[in-house]
PDBQT receptor file of N, H, CA, C and O in Angstrom, charges set to zero:
ATOM      1  N   MET A   1      16.752  24.850 -31.798  1.00  0.00    +0.000 N 
ATOM      2  CA  MET A   1      16.235  23.663 -31.205  1.00  0.00    +0.000 C 
ATOM      3  C   MET A   1      14.693  23.881 -30.986  1.00  0.00    +0.000 C 
ATOM      4  O   MET A   1      13.890  23.000 -31.290  1.00  0.00    +0.000 OA
ATOM      5  N   GLY A   2      14.323  25.031 -30.471  1.00  0.00    +0.000 N 
ATOM      6  H   GLY A   2      14.975  25.748 -30.223  1.00  0.00    +0.000 HD
ATOM      7  CA  GLY A   2      12.885  25.296 -30.300  1.00  0.00    +0.000 C 
ATOM      8  C   GLY A   2      12.161  25.212 -31.634  1.00  0.00    +0.000 C 
ATOM      9  O   GLY A   2      11.043  24.705 -31.725  1.00  0.00    +0.000 OA
ATOM     10  N   ASP A   3      12.808  25.707 -32.644  1.00  0.00    +0.000 N 
ATOM     11  H   ASP A   3      13.717  26.119 -32.570  1.00  0.00    +0.000 HD
ATOM     12  CA  ASP A   3      12.055  25.649 -33.983  1.00  0.00    +0.000 C 
ATOM     13  C   ASP A   3      11.760  24.215 -34.302  1.00  0.00    +0.000 C 
ATOM     14  O   ASP A   3      10.660  23.895 -34.754  1.00  0.00    +0.000 OA
ATOM     15  N   LYS A   4      12.721  23.335 -34.078  1.00  0.00    +0.000 N 
ATOM     16  H   LYS A   4      13.614  23.595 -33.711  1.00  0.00    +0.000 HD
ATOM     17  CA  LYS A   4      12.507  21.944 -34.457  1.00  0.00    +0.000 C 
ATOM     18  C   LYS A   4      11.366  21.341 -33.698  1.00  0.00    +0.000 C 
ATOM     19  O   LYS A   4      10.602  20.545 -34.244  1.00  0.00    +0.000 OA
ATOM     20  N   GLY A   5      11.237  21.711 -32.437  1.00  0.00    +0.000 N 
ATOM     21  H   GLY A   5      11.858  22.358 -31.994  1.00  0.00    +0.000 HD
ATOM     22  CA  GLY A   5      10.096  21.248 -31.622  1.00  0.00    +0.000 C 
ATOM     23  C   GLY A   5       8.799  21.701 -32.254  1.00  0.00    +0.000 C 
ATOM     24  O   GLY A   5       7.871  20.904 -32.395  1.00  0.00    +0.000 OA
ATOM     25  N   LYS A   6       8.712  22.976 -32.641  1.00  0.00    +0.000 N 
ATOM     26  H   LYS A   6       9.465  23.624 -32.526  1.00  0.00    +0.000 HD
ATOM     27  CA  LYS A   6       7.551  23.514 -33.233  1.00  0.00    +0.000 C 
ATOM     28  C   LYS A   6       7.246  22.739 -34.486  1.00  0.00    +0.000 C 
ATOM     29  O   LYS A   6       6.092  22.355 -34.675  1.00  0.00    +0.000 OA
ATOM     30  N   LYS A   7       8.199  22.483 -35.355  1.00  0.00    +0.000 N 
ATOM     31  H   LYS A   7       9.136  22.795 -35.202  1.00  0.00    +0.000 HD
ATOM     32  CA  LYS A   7       7.995  21.724 -36.566  1.00  0.00    +0.000 C 
ATOM     33  C   LYS A   7       7.444  20.349 -36.232  1.00  0.00    +0.000 C 
ATOM     34  O   LYS A   7       6.526  19.858 -36.888  1.00  0.00    +0.000 OA
ATOM     35  N   ASP A   8       8.006  19.746 -35.222  1.00  0.00    +0.000 N 
ATOM     36  H   ASP A   8       8.752  20.145 -34.689  1.00  0.00    +0.000 HD
ATOM     37  CA  ASP A   8       7.558  18.341 -34.834  1.00  0.00    +0.000 C 
ATOM     38  C   ASP A   8       6.118  18.409 -34.433  1.00  0.00    +0.000 C 
ATOM     39  O   ASP A   8       5.351  17.534 -34.834  1.00  0.00    +0.000 OA
ATOM     40  N   LYS A   9       5.681  19.418 -33.643  1.00  0.00    +0.000 N 
ATOM     41  H   LYS A   9       6.305  20.128 -33.317  1.00  0.00    +0.000 HD
ATOM     42  CA  LYS A   9       4.336  19.494 -33.246  1.00  0.00    +0.000 C 
ATOM     43  C   LYS A   9       3.436  19.587 -34.438  1.00  0.00    +0.000 C 
ATOM     44  O   LYS A   9       2.412  18.908 -34.509  1.00  0.00    +0.000 OA
ATOM     45  N   GLY A  10       3.820  20.448 -35.405  1.00  0.00    +0.000 N 
ATOM     46  H   GLY A  10       4.653  20.999 -35.347  1.00  0.00    +0.000 HD
ATOM     47  CA  GLY A  10       3.038  20.561 -36.652  1.00  0.00    +0.000 C 
ATOM     48  C   GLY A  10       2.902  19.336 -37.368  1.00  0.00    +0.000 C 
ATOM     49  O   GLY A  10       1.833  19.056 -37.911  1.00  0.00    +0.000 OA
ATOM     50  N   LYS A  11       3.962  18.527 -37.421  1.00  0.00    +0.000 N 
ATOM     51  H   LYS A  11       4.830  18.753 -36.981  1.00  0.00    +0.000 HD
ATOM     52  CA  LYS A  11       3.897  17.221 -38.118  1.00  0.00    +0.000 C 
ATOM     53  C   LYS A  11       2.921  16.310 -37.396  1.00  0.00    +0.000 C 
ATOM     54  O   LYS A  11       2.088  15.633 -37.999  1.00  0.00    +0.000 OA
ATOM     55  N   ARG A  12       3.064  16.323 -36.052  1.00  0.00    +0.000 N 
ATOM     56  H   ARG A  12       3.740  16.873 -35.562  1.00  0.00    +0.000 HD
ATOM     57  CA  ARG A  12       2.116  15.466 -35.288  1.00  0.00    +0.000 C 
ATOM     58  C   ARG A  12       0.652  15.846 -35.562  1.00  0.00    +0.000 C 
ATOM     59  O   ARG A  12      -0.195  14.975 -35.762  1.00  0.00    +0.000 OA
ATOM     60  N   GLU A  13       0.361  17.189 -35.569  1.00  0.00    +0.000 N 
ATOM     61  H   GLU A  13       1.049  17.896 -35.407  1.00  0.00    +0.000 HD
ATOM     62  CA  GLU A  13      -0.972  17.689 -35.752  1.00  0.00    +0.000 C 
ATOM     63  C   GLU A  13      -1.441  17.153 -37.137  1.00  0.00    +0.000 C 
ATOM     64  O   GLU A  13      -2.544  16.623 -37.269  1.00  0.00    +0.000 OA
ATOM     65  N   GLU A  14      -0.602  17.301 -38.117  1.00  0.00    +0.000 N 
ATOM     66  H   GLU A  14       0.295  17.731 -38.009  1.00  0.00    +0.000 HD
ATOM     67  CA  GLU A  14      -1.007  16.926 -39.480  1.00  0.00    +0.000 C 
ATOM     68  C   GLU A  14      -1.291  15.404 -39.549  1.00  0.00    +0.000 C 
ATOM     69  O   GLU A  14      -2.214  14.959 -40.231  1.00  0.00    +0.000 OA
ATOM     70  N   GLN A  15      -0.494  14.656 -38.846  1.00  0.00    +0.000 N 
ATOM     71  H   GLN A  15       0.256  15.018 -38.293  1.00  0.00    +0.000 HD
ATOM     72  CA  GLN A  15      -0.710  13.182 -38.803  1.00  0.00    +0.000 C 
ATOM     73  C   GLN A  15      -2.044  12.882 -38.168  1.00  0.00    +0.000 C 
ATOM     74  O   GLN A  15      -2.731  11.965 -38.618  1.00  0.00    +0.000 OA
ATOM     75  N   LYS A  16      -2.428  13.576 -37.193  1.00  0.00    +0.000 N 
ATOM     76  H   LYS A  16      -1.870  14.321 -36.827  1.00  0.00    +0.000 HD
ATOM     77  CA  LYS A  16      -3.708  13.389 -36.458  1.00  0.00    +0.000 C 
ATOM     78  C   LYS A  16      -4.829  13.668 -37.473  1.00  0.00    +0.000 C 
ATOM     79  O   LYS A  16      -5.780  12.902 -37.620  1.00  0.00    +0.000 OA
ATOM     80  N   LYS A  17      -4.668  14.785 -38.150  1.00  0.00    +0.000 N 
ATOM     81  H   LYS A  17      -3.894  15.408 -38.031  1.00  0.00    +0.000 HD
ATOM     82  CA  LYS A  17      -5.696  15.237 -39.130  1.00  0.00    +0.000 C 
ATOM     83  C   LYS A  17      -5.804  14.152 -40.224  1.00  0.00    +0.000 C 
ATOM     84  O   LYS A  17      -6.902  13.696 -40.541  1.00  0.00    +0.000 OA
ATOM     85  N   SER A  18      -4.710  13.764 -40.767  1.00  0.00    +0.000 N 
ATOM     86  H   SER A  18      -3.818  14.134 -40.509  1.00  0.00    +0.000 HD
ATOM     87  CA  SER A  18      -4.685  12.822 -41.897  1.00  0.00    +0.000 C 
ATOM     88  C   SER A  18      -5.249  11.554 -41.429  1.00  0.00    +0.000 C 
ATOM     89  O   SER A  18      -5.834  10.843 -42.247  1.00  0.00    +0.000 OA
ATOM     90  N   GLN A  19      -5.140  11.183 -40.190  1.00  0.00    +0.000 N 
ATOM     91  H   GLN A  19      -4.665  11.760 -39.526  1.00  0.00    +0.000 HD
ATOM     92  CA  GLN A  19      -5.652   9.884 -39.658  1.00  0.00    +0.000 C 
ATOM     93  C   GLN A  19      -7.184   9.824 -39.820  1.00  0.00    +0.000 C 
ATOM     94  O   GLN A  19      -7.753   8.770 -40.103  1.00  0.00    +0.000 OA
ATOM     95  N   GLN A  20      -7.836  10.994 -39.631  1.00  0.00    +0.000 N 
ATOM     96  H   GLN A  20      -7.374  11.851 -39.401  1.00  0.00    +0.000 HD
ATOM     97  CA  GLN A  20      -9.279  11.018 -39.657  1.00  0.00    +0.000 C 
ATOM     98  C   GLN A  20      -9.717  11.949 -40.774  1.00  0.00    +0.000 C 
ATOM     99  O   GLN A  20     -10.483  12.878 -40.519  1.00  0.00    +0.000 OA
ATOM    100  N   SER A  21      -9.261  11.737 -42.004  1.00  0.00    +0.000 N 
ATOM    101  H   SER A  21      -8.639  10.982 -42.211  1.00  0.00    +0.000 HD
ATOM    102  CA  SER A  21      -9.697  12.575 -43.133  1.00  0.00    +0.000 C 
ATOM    103  C   SER A  21     -11.096  12.170 -43.551  1.00  0.00    +0.000 C 
ATOM    104  O   SER A  21     -11.529  11.053 -43.268  1.00  0.00    +0.000 OA
ATOM    105  N   PRO A  22     -11.798  13.053 -44.212  1.00  0.00    +0.000 N 
ATOM    106  CA  PRO A  22     -13.232  12.758 -44.620  1.00  0.00    +0.000 C 
ATOM    107  C   PRO A  22     -13.271  11.473 -45.321  1.00  0.00    +0.000 C 
ATOM    108  O   PRO A  22     -14.200  10.701 -45.087  1.00  0.00    +0.000 OA
ATOM    109  N   LYS A  23     -12.311  11.155 -46.197  1.00  0.00    +0.000 N 
ATOM    110  H   LYS A  23     -11.556  11.782 -46.388  1.00  0.00    +0.000 HD
ATOM    111  CA  LYS A  23     -12.289   9.895 -46.938  1.00  0.00    +0.000 C 
ATOM    112  C   LYS A  23     -12.320   8.726 -45.959  1.00  0.00    +0.000 C 
ATOM    113  O   LYS A  23     -13.138   7.811 -46.055  1.00  0.00    +0.000 OA
ATOM    114  N   GLU A  24     -11.369   8.808 -44.996  1.00  0.00    +0.000 N 
ATOM    115  H   GLU A  24     -10.705   9.552 -44.918  1.00  0.00    +0.000 HD
ATOM    116  CA  GLU A  24     -11.238   7.729 -43.978  1.00  0.00    +0.000 C 
ATOM    117  C   GLU A  24     -12.551   7.548 -43.258  1.00  0.00    +0.000 C 
ATOM    118  O   GLU A  24     -13.006   6.424 -43.047  1.00  0.00    +0.000 OA
ATOM    119  N   LYS A  25     -13.172   8.678 -42.875  1.00  0.00    +0.000 N 
ATOM    120  H   LYS A  25     -12.803   9.592 -43.046  1.00  0.00    +0.000 HD
ATOM    121  CA  LYS A  25     -14.416   8.572 -42.115  1.00  0.00    +0.000 C 
ATOM    122  C   LYS A  25     -15.489   7.800 -42.906  1.00  0.00    +0.000 C 
ATOM    123  O   LYS A  25     -16.201   6.938 -42.391  1.00  0.00    +0.000 OA
ATOM    124  N   ARG A  26     -15.551   8.180 -44.210  1.00  0.00    +0.000 N 
ATOM    125  H   ARG A  26     -14.973   8.880 -44.628  1.00  0.00    +0.000 HD
ATOM    126  CA  ARG A  26     -16.545   7.611 -45.128  1.00  0.00    +0.000 C 
ATOM    127  C   ARG A  26     -16.215   6.031 -45.165  1.00  0.00    +0.000 C 
ATOM    128  O   ARG A  26     -17.092   5.172 -45.073  1.00  0.00    +0.000 OA
ATOM    129  N   LYS A  27     -14.942   5.778 -45.301  1.00  0.00    +0.000 N 
ATOM    130  H   LYS A  27     -14.230   6.476 -45.376  1.00  0.00    +0.000 HD
ATOM    131  CA  LYS A  27     -14.503   4.293 -45.348  1.00  0.00    +0.000 C 
ATOM    132  C   LYS A  27     -14.978   3.604 -44.104  1.00  0.00    +0.000 C 
ATOM    133  O   LYS A  27     -15.572   2.526 -44.146  1.00  0.00    +0.000 OA
ATOM    134  N   GLN A  28     -14.700   4.257 -42.979  1.00  0.00    +0.000 N 
ATOM    135  H   GLN A  28     -14.218   5.133 -42.944  1.00  0.00    +0.000 HD
ATOM    136  CA  GLN A  28     -15.087   3.608 -41.708  1.00  0.00    +0.000 C 
ATOM    137  C   GLN A  28     -16.544   3.421 -41.635  1.00  0.00    +0.000 C 
ATOM    138  O   GLN A  28     -16.996   2.384 -41.151  1.00  0.00    +0.000 OA
ATOM    139  N   LYS A  29     -17.344   4.393 -42.102  1.00  0.00    +0.000 N 
ATOM    140  H   LYS A  29     -16.977   5.236 -42.495  1.00  0.00    +0.000 HD
ATOM    141  CA  LYS A  29     -18.837   4.196 -42.071  1.00  0.00    +0.000 C 
ATOM    142  C   LYS A  29     -19.244   3.020 -42.882  1.00  0.00    +0.000 C 
ATOM    143  O   LYS A  29     -20.112   2.248 -42.474  1.00  0.00    +0.000 OA
ATOM    144  N   LYS A  30     -18.626   2.860 -44.052  1.00  0.00    +0.000 N 
ATOM    145  H   LYS A  30     -17.921   3.487 -44.384  1.00  0.00    +0.000 HD
ATOM    146  CA  LYS A  30     -18.864   1.767 -44.975  1.00  0.00    +0.000 C 
ATOM    147  C   LYS A  30     -18.516   0.451 -44.268  1.00  0.00    +0.000 C 
ATOM    148  O   LYS A  30     -19.272  -0.520 -44.292  1.00  0.00    +0.000 OA
ATOM    149  N   ASP A  31     -17.353   0.468 -43.649  1.00  0.00    +0.000 N 
ATOM    150  H   ASP A  31     -16.738   1.257 -43.630  1.00  0.00    +0.000 HD
ATOM    151  CA  ASP A  31     -16.847  -0.755 -42.998  1.00  0.00    +0.000 C 
ATOM    152  C   ASP A  31     -17.864  -1.137 -41.915  1.00  0.00    +0.000 C 
ATOM    153  O   ASP A  31     -18.245  -2.301 -41.790  1.00  0.00    +0.000 OA
ATOM    154  N   LYS A  32     -18.286  -0.164 -41.156  1.00  0.00    +0.000 N 
ATOM    155  H   LYS A  32     -17.977   0.781 -41.258  1.00  0.00    +0.000 HD
ATOM    156  CA  LYS A  32     -19.179  -0.484 -40.012  1.00  0.00    +0.000 C 
ATOM    157  C   LYS A  32     -20.511  -1.095 -40.580  1.00  0.00    +0.000 C 
ATOM    158  O   LYS A  32     -21.028  -2.084 -40.059  1.00  0.00    +0.000 OA
ATOM    159  N   LYS A  33     -21.030  -0.467 -41.654  1.00  0.00    +0.000 N 
ATOM    160  H   LYS A  33     -20.611   0.337 -42.076  1.00  0.00    +0.000 HD
ATOM    161  CA  LYS A  33     -22.242  -0.976 -42.232  1.00  0.00    +0.000 C 
ATOM    162  C   LYS A  33     -21.981  -2.477 -42.683  1.00  0.00    +0.000 C 
ATOM    163  O   LYS A  33     -22.781  -3.381 -42.441  1.00  0.00    +0.000 OA
ATOM    164  N   LYS A  34     -20.793  -2.652 -43.357  1.00  0.00    +0.000 N 
ATOM    165  H   LYS A  34     -20.143  -1.918 -43.554  1.00  0.00    +0.000 HD
ATOM    166  CA  LYS A  34     -20.473  -4.012 -43.830  1.00  0.00    +0.000 C 
ATOM    167  C   LYS A  34     -20.431  -5.009 -42.724  1.00  0.00    +0.000 C 
ATOM    168  O   LYS A  34     -20.949  -6.121 -42.830  1.00  0.00    +0.000 OA
ATOM    169  N   SER A  35     -19.766  -4.565 -41.593  1.00  0.00    +0.000 N 
ATOM    170  H   SER A  35     -19.346  -3.662 -41.506  1.00  0.00    +0.000 HD
ATOM    171  CA  SER A  35     -19.666  -5.520 -40.498  1.00  0.00    +0.000 C 
ATOM    172  C   SER A  35     -21.056  -5.779 -39.929  1.00  0.00    +0.000 C 
ATOM    173  O   SER A  35     -21.315  -6.898 -39.486  1.00  0.00    +0.000 OA
ATOM    174  N   ILE A  36     -21.970  -4.797 -39.917  1.00  0.00    +0.000 N 
ATOM    175  H   ILE A  36     -21.760  -3.888 -40.277  1.00  0.00    +0.000 HD
ATOM    176  CA  ILE A  36     -23.290  -5.047 -39.423  1.00  0.00    +0.000 C 
ATOM    177  C   ILE A  36     -23.941  -6.090 -40.323  1.00  0.00    +0.000 C 
ATOM    178  O   ILE A  36     -24.509  -7.062 -39.825  1.00  0.00    +0.000 OA
ATOM    179  N   TRP A  37     -23.867  -5.905 -41.651  1.00  0.00    +0.000 N 
ATOM    180  H   TRP A  37     -23.405  -5.116 -42.055  1.00  0.00    +0.000 HD
ATOM    181  CA  TRP A  37     -24.514  -6.851 -42.562  1.00  0.00    +0.000 C 
ATOM    182  C   TRP A  37     -23.862  -8.207 -42.350  1.00  0.00    +0.000 C 
ATOM    183  O   TRP A  37     -24.550  -9.228 -42.351  1.00  0.00    +0.000 OA
ATOM    184  N   ALA A  38     -22.561  -8.232 -42.172  1.00  0.00    +0.000 N 
ATOM    185  H   ALA A  38     -22.003  -7.402 -42.172  1.00  0.00    +0.000 HD
ATOM    186  CA  ALA A  38     -21.892  -9.562 -41.962  1.00  0.00    +0.000 C 
ATOM    187  C   ALA A  38     -22.455 -10.269 -40.754  1.00  0.00    +0.000 C 
ATOM    188  O   ALA A  38     -22.636 -11.487 -40.779  1.00  0.00    +0.000 OA
ATOM    189  N   THR A  39     -22.736  -9.529 -39.689  1.00  0.00    +0.000 N 
ATOM    190  H   THR A  39     -22.589  -8.540 -39.669  1.00  0.00    +0.000 HD
ATOM    191  CA  THR A  39     -23.220 -10.250 -38.514  1.00  0.00    +0.000 C 
ATOM    192  C   THR A  39     -24.696 -10.582 -38.645  1.00  0.00    +0.000 C 
ATOM    193  O   THR A  39     -25.282 -11.214 -37.766  1.00  0.00    +0.000 OA
ATOM    194  N   GLY A  40     -25.298 -10.147 -39.761  1.00  0.00    +0.000 N 
ATOM    195  H   GLY A  40     -24.822  -9.634 -40.475  1.00  0.00    +0.000 HD
ATOM    196  CA  GLY A  40     -26.747 -10.399 -40.005  1.00  0.00    +0.000 C 
ATOM    197  C   GLY A  40     -27.649  -9.496 -39.236  1.00  0.00    +0.000 C 
ATOM    198  O   GLY A  40     -28.789  -9.855 -38.944  1.00  0.00    +0.000 OA
ATOM    199  N   GLY A  41     -27.137  -8.260 -38.879  1.00  0.00    +0.000 N 
ATOM    200  H   GLY A  41     -26.210  -7.968 -39.116  1.00  0.00    +0.000 HD
ATOM    201  CA  GLY A  41     -27.972  -7.283 -38.142  1.00  0.00    +0.000 C 
ATOM    202  C   GLY A  41     -29.004  -6.686 -39.086  1.00  0.00    +0.000 C 
ATOM    203  O   GLY A  41     -29.805  -5.846 -38.675  1.00  0.00    +0.000 OA
TER     204      GLY A  41
């Protein structure tokens, strides 16, 4: 049972990392710039 918990934690950590991958960060930056342009900033 303890092993399963460890695995679960690892999965959660992986998800956190995958959530903010370099590609995603770049996409977010682009989106932010786009939104700024959209608002006429």
